N, C-alpha and C positions, 0 to 999 in steps of 0.2 A: 391768439397773437404772436407767441412765441417762434410757433410751428408756421406761421404765415409768414415772417420776415426772411426776404430772401435778397435783399438791397440795404445797403448803407450809404448817402451819399460821400464820396472824399473816401471811399473804401474800395476794397476788391469786392467780389462777388464772396459772399457768406456760404462759409461751409458747414454745413450742421453735421452733428458726430451720429453716427451709419446713417444718414439722410435726412434726419429729423432731429429736431430739438429734445431729445430726451434721455436723459441721465440714465434711465432706471435699464435702458438698452445697452448699455456701454458692458460689458462684460471683460472682464481678467482672465486669461490664460493660467488657472493654476499648474497644471498639467507640466507646464515648461519648467517650472520656478526651481526644481530639484534641479534639473539637470542643465540650467541654460550656464552654469560653470566652464559645461565640459561642450556643449555645442554653439556657445554664441561668443569664443575665443578666436584670435587669429592663429594658433598654433597650429602648423601643419607637419605631417609626416617625418617630413623630412627635406634637408637642401635640394634633392630635384625635385618633390615638388611643388616646393617655393616657384623656384625658377617657372616650370611650364605655366605654374600661373598668372605668373607675370609677362607669360608669352615675349620672352625674350625671343631675338632675331639677330643670324648674322648681319655684323658690323655695327651692330649698338655699342652705347657708352655704356661701363659700367662702372659703378665707382666706391674708395672705401677710403677708412679714416683711418690715417697711423696714431691715436694713441696707446695702442699696445706697443710700439716700437718694436725694438729688437726680441720683442718678446711675443710678437703676432702670430697666431696661426690661422689667421683668417683668408688674409688674402690665397696663401698657397693650397688652402682646403678648398674654399670655391673654386680657384682657377682649374683644380685637379678635375673637378666633379663637370664643371665647363667643357674641358677636354675628351673626357669620359661621352659627355652628348654628346659631343660630334661641334659643338661651335669653332667658327672661323671669324677672322677679322675684327675681332673686338677691338674698343678704344677702352683702354683702362686708368682710369681716370682717377689717380691715387693721390691723398691730400699730402704723402710723399712716400718714398720706399724708403728700404736700409738694409740692412748685412744680410738679412735674414729671407730674406726674399730672393734669395739666385735663383731655385726653381725655377722662377720665371723665364730664365734664361730657354729652358727648353720648351715653355711655350710659345717661345718668340717664333724658336725655329721651325713648332712643327705649327704656328699660323692660326693659332688660337688668336696672338695679340698681334693686330696691325701696328697698333699705335698707343706712344705714350702720353699723356700728360700728370704732372707733377712737380712737387714745387722742389726734391730733390733725389738722389739719387745716393749710394753709398756700395761698398763693398763690393764682389765680385759684377752682379750686374749690372754696374756702376763704370767697371772696368772693361767689359765686351762692351759694352755700347759706347765706352769712349775709342772704342778701336772698331768702329763699324758694324757692330750685332744687327742694327736694325736699318732701313732703308727710309722709313719717313723718320726724321729726326725727332727728338724727345723734345714736346716744350712744358719748358718751365715755367711757373708763376708763382707769384709770393703766395702768402696768404690771404690777403686783403684781398690781389691780382683773380687769386679763384675762385674766392666767392661772388666776387663783381662777375665774373665770366659766369657763374652758375645764375645768379640772381639773373643776370638781362639775358640769359641764352644764348650765350656768345660757347657756354658747354652747357650743353643740353644731358642731363643725366637720365639713362633710358631705368637700369635697377639699379642702386643702392644696395650695398650689401654692408651692414653695421655689425659689428661686436661689439658690445654689451653686457657688463662685467653683472646688470640685473634687470630682469624686464617681468611685466606682468603677464596674466594672460592677454591683456587688449593692446600691449604696446608701450607701455609707458615704460619709458628706460635710461639706464643710468650709471655713470661709474664706478658705482660700492653697489652696498646692498645694507641696507638698516636691520633686512630679516636675521641675517648671521655676520658675523666677522672674518671667518675666513672667505679662501677663495681666491680669486683674482679682482686687481682693482687698479682701475688707473683714472681715475678723479673726474675731470671735467670733460666734455666729449663736445668741447667748441667748434671742432672741425666737422662733426658730425649732421651737427645738427643744421647745414645749411644745404648737406646732401640727401636729408631726410625730408626738409623744407621743400623742397624743389626738384626731388625726385618725380619721375612718373611712377614709379615704384618701391618701394621702400620695404627690405626684409630687416630685422634684426636676428644675430643668430648668437644664442645665449647660451651659456650651461647654466644658470638659474633663475630658474622662471620661480617668483616671489609672489606674497598674496598681495591682492587686489587691495588699493590703488597702491601704484609704486613711486609714493611722492616724498620729497618733490620730484620730479622728475629731470632730466637731463631735453631729453627727446618725449615730446608727447603722444599719445597713442593716435590722435587727427593727422600725422603723420607715418602712421605706420602702415603696413596693410599687411603682411607677413610674418611669423614667429619663427624660426627653427631652433629646435633645440637639442644643441652638442653635445659631447663629454666636455672637450674641453677649447677654450679661444683663444687661451693665451700663456706665455710661464711668467710670473712673477717676476721673476730674477730679470729676463730681460726687456722687464717694461719700464723697470727701472735703473737699466743699467747703458752708458755711453751718451745721451743727450746732454746728460749735468757732468760737471767734473771741478771738485772743489780741491782747489790747487793747496800746498804746501811750497810751489816754487819760489826762490825767494825773490826771481825778476819778473814775476808775475802779479805778486805781492805789492813792487815798485811800481809796477804798470798801476794795478787798483789802485794805492793812496795816491798816487796823482791826480789819478782820474776822479776820486771823491774830491780832491782839493779843486780839481775844474771847476765840477761843480758846485765848489761852495763860493770862489772866484765870478762864477757868473752871474751872482745875486740870485738863483732861483731855488738857493735854498733856504724857503721861507715854511710857516707856518701854513701848512696846506697848499704842500707842493707834491706834485706828481712825479711816477718814475716807474722805470721799465728797466730791468739790466737781463744781456742775454745770458746763453748757456755758455758759454766759453770759464775757461778755471779765471782769468783776468775780471771778467764781467761780471763775474759771480761774487765775486770777491770784495766787490767794490761796496755791497751792503753792509759790509763788516765796518768800514771805515767809515760811511756814513752813519749808522748807528751810532759810533762814538760823536761826530759832530750833530745828530739833532739833539740828543740826548747833553749837550754843553748849551745848545741853543734854547731848549725848552722847547723844541717843536714837534708836534706829528704830520704825519704826510699824509693827503687824502685818500689817496689809490696808489696802489702798485699793480702795475697792468701786465697780461704776456700770460707767458709761461711757469706757473707760480712753481716755488722751489718753497724744501724746507725751511731756508735759511730765511726766504722773504715770508712764512708763518710765523716764524719766531719772532719776527718785529711786530709782526699784526696782534700778537697774542700776547707780546709785551706793552702795548698801547701806542707803538709807534705810527704804524701805519690804520688807518680808519676803517677802510674799504680794500679787498682785495678782488680782480675783477680776470679771472680766470680762467683764459681760452685752452688752457692746457697743461697738466699737472707734471709735475719731472719726478716727484719720487712719492712715496707711501704718506709722509708726512702731511703732502699736501693733499693726496685723495684723502687723507680721515679729516683734515681739515676743512675741506670743500662739506664736507658730513656732517663736523660739528662746532663749525663756526658760521652764526648769524648772519656776520655782513661779507661773508665768501662766496663770490658770487660765478657761478660758471655761464659764460659768455658765448657765443656765437662767433664765426668769425667773421661775421655779416657787420654786426655791428663792433666787432674788434678793429679791425683793417679795414672795411671795404670803401673805395674812394667815390661810393655813390653819395653817401651823408654825409654831411658835415659836421653831424652828430656823434661818427665813428670815433671809438674811446683813444683811439693813437690820436687824434686833433686834437686833445686834450692832456696831451702828455707835456710837462714842463722840460724834462729830461729823458733821455735813453742811451744808455750804453752797450756799445755792439762788437761780437768782436770779427776780425777780419782773419782770412787766407796770405791775402794781399791788399797794397793801399798804393795808387801811383800817385804822381807829382801831381795831377789832377785830380788829388782826392777820391778820385772813383775807389771803387771798393769790388774784391772778388772775394764772395765766401762758397763759391760752387766747385772750383779746379783746383789743382795741386799746380807746386809751381813745375811738376812732371807733365800738367795737362790732361789728365785724368779726372773721370767729374769723381768728386769726392765729398761732397756737401749736400745743401739746400741755401734755397734765399729763403723761407721762413719769412717773420715778418719783418726786415732789415729794409726793407725798402721803403715798405708802409709807414714802420714806427723813424725811418730817419726823415723822413717827409714831414710826417706830424707832428716831432716835437718842436718843442723849441730851439733847443741846445740840443744836438744829436752828436755823440762824443764817440766814436771808434776806438779801440785797445788794440795795439797790438806789438807784439817785441819788434827791433830792427831786423833781428833774423830769425829764424828757428834752424840749430844744427849751424851747418855750412850755407844757410838757403835764406837769399833777401826777400824780407815782407812788405818792402820799401824799393816799387820798381817806377822805370819808367814808363811801360804800361801795364796794367793788370791781364792776365789772359781773360779775363771774362767780365764784364762789365755787369754790374748786379746792383749793384746802389748807386745810382751818379754822383759826382762829387758835388755837384749843384744844393745836395740835399745833408753832405756832411758837414758839423759844425768844425768839429778840434780834433786830430788825431794825437792821443796819447803815447806814448813809446816808454821805454825804460832810460831811454837818456834825453826825454825831455818830447815840448809837444809842440805841434804847427796848426797855426790858426788858417780853417779857407779867409783867402783876402776879401772874399764877401762882406763877411764880419769883422768890419771896422767897431764894430758893439760892443766888442769881446775884449781889443787889445789891450787898452787902458785899463781896467779892470784886473786881466793879468800880470800887469805890468807890476801895476800896484800891489799885487798879492805876491809877488815875486817868484813868478811860478817861469821855469827854464823855456823860454819859447823859439823857435828855431823857424825860418821859412822851410816847406816843405822839402826843397833843395839842398840844403845841408841836411836835410837827416837821409836823405838819398843818399850824398856825397860821403855819409859816415859808415853807412850800410856800406859802399862800395869799397873803401878802403877797410874792411873788417872780412868781407869774404869776395871783392873782387867782383866781377857778371859774368854768372853762370850761361854757358851755350844754352843758344835758345830751344823752342820746344822745336819738335820737325812734325809740322802737321802736312797733312791732304788737303786738295781742294773740296773736299764730303764734308758736306752740316751735318752733327750727328745731334745738335741740341739749341734749340733758339731759347734763348733769355729776354724772356717778359716784362713790359715795365708793368705797374698796377694797372693800368687803364690798354692792356691788352696790347702796347705798341710793341713793335721788336727793338732793344736796344741792346743786344749783340747775337752774334753767333757762335758757337763753341763748334770746332774743326777733328774730324777724326785724326786722332795721333798715331803716326808713324809707327 
């Protein structure tokens, strides 16, 4: 009867083992078992072989993550190899670029790179682009905007080159290793997750092949096509340098303490609240003052979000924050916490901040504290260009969290040296003023006129509130009006909003 059964109503045609229902004819190939670790994995001989297997072509788009920050070796390593192989006109879609990527200047000039999409630029590369190095302008996207563009197909990735501090032979990759304590670690690989998931081909580049299975993993083997083992993927000192700065500056500490008072007065400092702090000196320091207020009230935060730092880990381990949602680790303590703490989770940029889903983590934020290079009298914020017009920053999650949080606080000194930080019009609008609720400076705060609900509670708390125009007048009394930056008509950068729409243009500096 079993041998004759060919069809069951409501199901597909039945497929018999070896053509018949006879389990005795099912064979197991014992000859391959001893060799399967060698012959059935995704490790290839080198980067060139991996590129050839991916069938990369001129004009296609390649991507990288920036979790190694200033210690990254991957981008320059890959681009040198692609130049050696003779590729041209590639689109470089990195989640961010920094000082260590100055060698890309050579590859722009030799025609390897035709266009760049990124969240930020710094250093010599940024300076050259600000002065007109590239013909097509650089497209700047927020972390959420980049994830949205990738998942919707607006930014299709042909090959993703992703560095990983550990990877097993089948592609389960992570930002730390459980097999050894030494070596490079970067913590969460949240920005790499989207690239691995949506790229047509994904290559993991690692210096640490670990025993199978490499769990828990940041990137699953199902999203990985090939693995390349190299000697080094990054400099640990550079990975943990530059993005965060723990301040002892009295001015920044005044701003941080006032920002903590603003959070308290906003009514959001209650048991179960959620928050994110940025990476600038004053915004990072806010967590110190929040700690005191939380202990005094006997409350805990439900979660902290974003780029996680050691100071946030300390609050978690002290029991003041229940869960950490980590899209990017900023120091060794954060990387180790991700490995060791059960409720420290690495999340993708898509879950972190994509505008596509209402469940994005940024939309669950009660409070975010963000830094700024400039703020204008319409509450617009610039975190991309300096007062000289040179690109020197990154959008990051700035506009994503400002939109999603119930109270978006921007901390900013009135001046840096002799340069005003409160201006009539920012050099580049990155975060629209409509999404910014409060500006905090060392001389007082300004409330967005749209937030009438905050005015009374701030007055009751005795906070020093001023119209934004008065803060601008204070700045002018202190440093006067600087000469305007001179630009050409040529556009070198396009600032996009979270949905991909253009909100500002960056022009070439003369």
